[in-house]
VOVO-950911 format. One record per residue (C-alpha): x, y, z; residue in one letter. Coordinates in steps of 0.2 Angstrom, whole numbers, padded with zeros to 4 digits, always signed. Last residue first. Layout:
<sites>
XYZA/...
</sites>
This chain:
<sites>
+0494+0403+0483K/+0502+0420+0483R/+0490+0433+0490N/+0498+0450+0487F/+0503+0461+0501Q/+0504+0480+0503I/+0512+0491+0516K/+0525+0479+0521G/+0539+0491+0517Q/+0546+0478+0505N/+0529+0477+0497Q/+0528+0496+0496H/+0545+0497+0488H/+0541+0483+0475K/+0525+0492+0470I/+0536+0508+0468M/+0548+0499+0457F/+0534+0492+0446I/+0527+0510+0445N/+0544+0517+0440L/+0544+0505+0426I/+0527+0510+0421F/+0531+0528+0423F/+0546+0526+0411I/+0536+0516+0398I/+0522+0529+0398A/+0534+0543+0398P/+0544+0536+0383F/+0529+0532+0372Y/+0519+0548+0372V/+0531+0563+0373A/+0548+0556+0366P/+0540+0543+0354L/+0525+0552+0347D/+0535+0560+0332V/+0543+0543+0329W/+0526+0534+0329F/+0519+0548+0318M/+0530+0541+0304G/+0517+0527+0302L/+0504+0539+0295R/+0488+0541+0304I/+0472+0531+0304R/+0481+0516+0298G/+0475+0505+0311S/+0492+0502+0317V/+0496+0520+0319V/+0480+0525+0328E/+0480+0510+0339H/+0498+0514+0345I/+0492+0531+0349H/+0477+0524+0359V/+0489+0512+0367F/+0500+0526+0373M/+0486+0536+0380H/+0481+0520+0390L/+0499+0518+0396I/+0499+0537+0401Y/+0482+0536+0410F/+0487+0520+0419A/+0504+0528+0425T/+0495+0543+0433N/+0482+0531+0441M/+0497+0520+0447T/+0505+0536+0455F/+0489+0540+0464L/+0486+0522+0470P/+0505+0520+0476L/+0506+0537+0484R/+0490+0537+0494Y/+0498+0530+0510P/+0513+0541+0508V/+0504+0558+0509K/+0517+0571+0504F/+0522+0566+0487A/+0505+0558+0483A/+0496+0575+0486F/+0507+0583+0473V/+0504+0568+0462L/+0485+0570+0463G/+0487+0588+0459V/+0497+0583+0443G/+0484+0570+0438L/+0470+0582+0440L/+0479+0595+0430L/+0483+0583+0416F/+0464+0578+0416V/+0459+0596+0416C/+0470+0599+0401G/+0461+0585+0391L/+0445+0593+0394D/+0453+0609+0388R/+0457+0601+0372I/+0440+0594+0370F/+0432+0611+0372H/+0445+0619+0360V/+0442+0606+0346N/+0455+0608+0333V/+0453+0597+0317P/+0460+0580+0317G/+0474+0569+0323F/+0487+0576+0311E/+0484+0593+0319P/+0492+0586+0335V/+0510+0585+0327G/+0519+0580+0343A/+0530+0595+0344P/+0515+0605+0352L/+0514+0621+0343N/+0497+0621+0333H/+0486+0612+0346Y/+0495+0621+0361W/+0492+0638+0353H/+0474+0633+0350V/+0472+0627+0368P/+0480+0642+0376A/+0475+0643+0395I/+0469+0625+0397I/+0482+0616+0387V/+0496+0627+0393W/+0490+0625+0411L/+0489+0607+0409S/+0506+0605+0403H/+0513+0615+0417L/+0502+0604+0429I/+0508+0587+0421N/+0526+0592+0421L/+0525+0599+0439A/+0517+0583+0445A/+0530+0572+0436I/+0544+0582+0446I/+0534+0581+0462L/+0530+0563+0461C/+0549+0559+0458I/+0554+0570+0472V/+0542+0562+0484A/+0548+0545+0478W/+0566+0549+0482R/+0562+0559+0498D/+0552+0544+0505Y/+0566+0532+0500S/+0579+0542+0508K/+0571+0543+0525S/+0568+0560+0532K/+0549+0559+0533L/+0550+0544+0544S/+0539+0530+0540L/+0554+0518+0536N/+0564+0525+0551T/+0553+0516+0564N/+0559+0523+0580T/+0565+0513+0594T/+0562+0515+0613V/+0572+0503+0623P/+0562+0490+0632E/+0559+0493+0650Q/+0566+0480+0662L/+0581+0491+0666P/+0571+0505+0672N/+0582+0518+0680L/+0597+0513+0669S/+0587+0515+0653E/+0579+0531+0658A/+0597+0539+0661S/+0603+0543+0678L/+0618+0531+0677S/+0623+0539+0661R/+0625+0556+0669R/+0639+0549+0681N/+0637+0545+0700M/
</sites>
């Protein structure tokens, strides 16, 4: 008698073989990819928030986006904004490790960046700030919002494919 004949399958031939769901495995490539994306964005948000909270006046004068063009320095408001970035960053750290919360937390991050982008667009279109600020804001305001929006679409598709969310299609 060989070792194979003493396996669980050979002793209980009517029993279904045990399979594991690799979609929920922490070692799956999709989990790692989305976790890494969440952690990178979280790190950027947290680092930015620390700069804003710890040194708001330095941030105000040294951010390449030309913040002084938007109005006088308001340390309290700047720190409030830093708290928003900190909250988004911590949420994305949580999302990296808690898959069920990933889509809503990533979507909240994306929503903030999209709304922030719309505020900047409104400022330019309304004439409150000069048109050239569009180009200044492009790398730090518009690009992240668009990139996060695209990533959010891919994340929604990924969750749909995993069967975690379903939309009513009538």
